[in-house]
Phi, psi and omega in degrees: 000316175299322179294321183290318176304321180293313183302311182301314177301315175294327172298317177293314175303314182294316183294314179291345183252358183281149181292143180237149175292129173293167177297327184288324173301311178300322176298324177288325174296339178276353181269116181259345180278123188299320186288327178290317178301320180301332174269323193286322179305301179295329173304318174305311181295317176295320183294321180292327181282321189260327192242334194288337179301320176266318180278351181075156181295322182283001185070012183274356186069193182240085174056234176262006180267307181241130184285157175289159161255322174297124179058030182262125173302321177300310180295315178293336191288332186206101178303317177305303175306315181296319181295316175304316185288320179298326182276316189255353178082181183199143178229151178103170180285141173226156185246115179237111178056039181087353184250137181269133182239143178213043177255123179300137171256132187285155173290157169233078187294340191271350178283124183277163182307317178298316170309310179298322176293321180292312184298311186293326175299310179306304187298316184280009170228022175248164174052041177086354169279152188215066177282344184079187181293131173250101189267171186300318181297320180294321178295320175307313177298324181290329185283344182287335180209152179294160178284159176295145173300135175268000000 
């Protein structure tokens, strides 16, 4: 009996410690368009380096402190606004999925239009979204003027 318990324990330990594909890797696996993947792969790394600390790798945010990006009405509603916020930050209240958030998001002035394009392409083609490539010229046009008030 003790031997059987030890085997079960080792089996559970091995399976719980074995590498598993993350949700983000699964998101990349869902992208079949080669051009989108060309942007999304570096976008995933940039997202993890610049955004995931607050918005989390799975895009679900931090409770009532940091809003989600995944399945978020605010995020889905306006790509221009999202890119503007990534670059220039945001202060003040926003309403996301019926929840008010009022935590300032810092600016990322060092992100180039290509970086922003890659992050946006990754995000807008993850979690069931399929916006296609959001390229650097489009990002540059978005950064020339703030988005319209919604």
